[in-house]
C-alpha positions in Angstrom: -77.1 -7.5 -12.4 -75.9 -8.0 -16.0 -72.2 -9.0 -15.9 -71.8 -7.6 -19.4 -72.9 -4.2 -18.2 -70.5 -4.4 -15.2 -67.6 -5.4 -17.5 -68.4 -2.6 -20.0 -68.5 -0.1 -17.1 -65.2 -1.4 -15.7 -63.5 -0.8 -19.1 -64.7 2.8 -19.3 -63.9 3.4 -15.6 -60.4 2.1 -15.9 -59.8 4.3 -18.9 -61.0 7.3 -17.0 -58.9 6.5 -13.9 -55.8 6.1 -16.1 -56.0 9.7 -17.3 -53.7 11.9 -15.2 -55.5 14.3 -13.0 -55.8 15.5 -9.3 -55.8 11.9 -8.1 -52.6 11.1 -9.9 -51.0 14.3 -8.6 -52.0 13.6 -5.0 -50.7 9.9 -5.1 -47.5 10.8 -6.8 -46.7 13.5 -4.4 -47.6 11.3 -1.4 -45.5 8.4 -2.6 -42.5 10.2 -3.9 -42.1 12.7 -1.1 -43.5 11.1 2.1 -43.5 7.4 1.3 -47.2 7.3 2.0 -49.3 5.2 -0.3 -52.0 3.1 1.4 -53.5 6.0 3.4 -53.4 8.3 0.4 -55.1 5.8 -1.9 -57.4 4.7 0.8 -58.6 8.3 1.2 -59.3 8.6 -2.5 -61.4 5.4 -2.3 -63.3 6.7 0.7 -64.2 9.9 -1.2 -65.5 7.8 -4.2 -67.5 5.6 -1.8 -69.2 8.8 -0.5 -70.0 9.9 -4.0 -71.3 6.4 -4.8 -73.6 6.6 -1.8 -74.8 10.1 -2.8 -75.7 9.0 -6.3 -77.2 5.7 -5.2 -79.6 7.2 -2.8 -80.7 9.8 -5.3 -79.1 12.9 -3.8 -76.7 13.4 -6.6 -79.3 14.5 -9.2 -80.8 16.9 -6.7 -77.4 18.6 -6.1 -76.7 18.8 -9.8 -80.1 20.4 -10.5 -79.5 23.2 -7.9 -77.1 25.8 -9.3 -76.2 27.2 -5.9 -75.4 23.7 -4.6 -73.2 23.0 -7.6 -71.5 26.4 -7.2 -70.7 25.8 -3.6 -69.4 22.3 -4.3 -67.3 23.6 -7.2 -65.8 26.5 -5.1 -65.2 24.2 -2.2 -63.5 21.6 -4.3 -61.5 24.1 -6.2 -60.3 25.9 -3.1 -59.3 22.6 -1.5 -57.3 21.6 -4.6 -55.6 25.0 -4.5 -54.8 24.5 -0.9 -53.3 21.0 -1.4 -51.4 22.2 -4.5 -49.8 25.2 -2.7 -49.0 23.0 0.3 -47.4 20.4 -2.0 -45.3 23.1 -3.7 -44.2 24.6 -0.4 -43.1 21.2 0.8 -41.2 20.4 -2.4 -38.0 21.5 -0.9 -38.1 18.5 1.4 -38.6 16.0 -1.5 -34.8 15.6 -1.7 -35.0 13.9 1.6 -37.3 11.2 0.2 -34.4 8.7 0.1 -34.2 8.6 3.9 -35.1 5.2 5.2 -37.3 6.1 8.1 -37.7 9.9 8.3 -40.8 11.5 9.7 -43.8 11.8 7.5 -45.1 15.3 6.5 -48.5 14.3 7.9 -50.1 11.4 9.8 -51.6 8.4 7.9 -55.0 9.7 9.0 -54.2 13.1 7.7 -53.3 11.7 4.3 -56.5 9.6 4.2 -58.5 12.7 5.1 -56.8 14.7 2.3 -57.4 11.9 -0.2 -61.1 11.7 0.6 -61.5 15.4 0.1 -59.5 15.4 -3.2 -61.9 12.8 -4.7 -65.0 13.6 -2.8 -65.0 17.4 -3.2 -64.2 17.3 -6.9 -67.5 18.3 -8.7 -66.2 16.7 -11.9 -66.2 13.4 -10.0 -69.8 13.9 -9.0 -70.8 14.8 -12.5 -68.9 11.9 -13.9 -70.8 9.5 -11.6 -74.1 11.1 -12.5 -73.3 10.9 -16.2 -71.9 7.4 -16.5 -73.3 5.2 -13.7 -77.0 5.4 -14.8 -76.1 4.4 -18.3 -75.1 0.9 -17.0 -78.0 0.5 -14.5 -81.4 -0.6 -15.9 -84.7 -0.9 -14.1 -86.4 -4.3 -14.1 -83.3 -6.3 -13.3 -82.8 -8.6 -10.3 -81.2 -5.7 -8.3 -83.1 -2.5 -7.6 -81.7 0.6 -9.3 -79.9 2.0 -6.2 -78.2 -1.3 -5.6 -77.0 -1.4 -9.2 -75.6 2.1 -8.9 -73.9 1.1 -5.7 -72.3 -2.0 -7.4 -71.0 0.2 -10.2 -69.7 2.8 -7.9 -67.9 0.1 -5.9 -66.3 -1.3 -9.1 -64.9 2.2 -9.7 -63.6 2.4 -6.2 -61.9 -1.0 -6.5 -60.3 -0.1 -9.8 -59.1 3.2 -8.3 -57.3 1.2 -5.7 -55.9 -1.3 -8.2 -54.5 1.5 -10.3 -53.4 4.0 -7.7 -51.6 1.7 -5.3 -49.1 0.5 -7.9 -48.7 4.1 -9.1 -47.9 5.2 -5.6 -45.4 2.5 -4.9 -43.8 3.1 -8.3 -43.3 6.7 -7.4 -41.9 5.6 -4.0 -39.5 3.1 -5.5 -38.4 4.9 -8.7 -38.6 8.6 -7.7 -37.7 8.0 -4.0 -34.3 6.8 -5.1 -33.8 10.0 -7.2 -34.1 13.0 -5.0 -34.0 15.6 -7.8 -36.6 13.8 -9.9 -38.7 13.3 -6.8 -38.6 17.1 -6.2 -39.5 17.9 -9.8 -42.4 15.4 -9.6 -43.6 17.0 -6.4 -43.5 20.4 -8.0 -45.3 19.2 -11.1 -47.9 17.5 -8.9 -48.5 20.7 -6.9 -48.8 22.8 -10.1 -51.3 20.2 -11.5 -53.5 20.5 -8.5 -53.3 24.3 -8.5 -54.2 24.4 -12.2 -57.1 21.9 -11.6 -58.5 24.2 -8.9 -58.2 27.3 -11.1 -59.8 25.5 -14.0 -62.7 24.5 -11.9 -63.3 28.0 -10.7 -62.9 29.5 -14.2 -65.3 26.9 -15.7 -67.9 27.6 -13.1 -67.6 31.4 -13.6 -68.0 31.0 -17.3 -71.1 28.8 -16.8 -72.7 31.3 -14.5 -71.9 34.2 -16.8 -73.4 32.3 -19.7 -76.6 31.6 -17.8 -77.3 35.2 -17.3 
């Protein structure tokens, strides 16, 4: 596979990952409030691996081409973001305890990994992002077959997600964890961001469906 294409994709992918969104909100809340970083980021990476597999084997375009499938994916992702956002807001009162050295976590490591996978894997914008960008850097006729090229690019995105989100999570743990009030505010903002993202997904889909009639 052309290293130049991989490098070009890596630059664009990193720029997209660095833009605040649901991933940021989830990692900041997990790191600042519950001192959980690796499981939360690992869950996000698992979700993106699933999306990579879906796109690489050719299922992604089929899903995108079926309005009902995209609607179900959008509603499911939006409702889950709303659920996580509300849950984060409700637990923000405990953020002031983030400075405790060894307090109980709000959820198990497996629970955080599962949540992270659903935050990234159920986000229809992530699916559309993969469908729109990955194929631009994969070209038939190269040494690797097209599905393998898509898999490589998807894995590059997954690795970059980890490289960016792990430091972000630990920064929130170290910086915000030592400031209970700031940690609580950050948790509230993260919860609101996820709720707004869920509402935006639903509103956007409703507008699209109304315009298609």
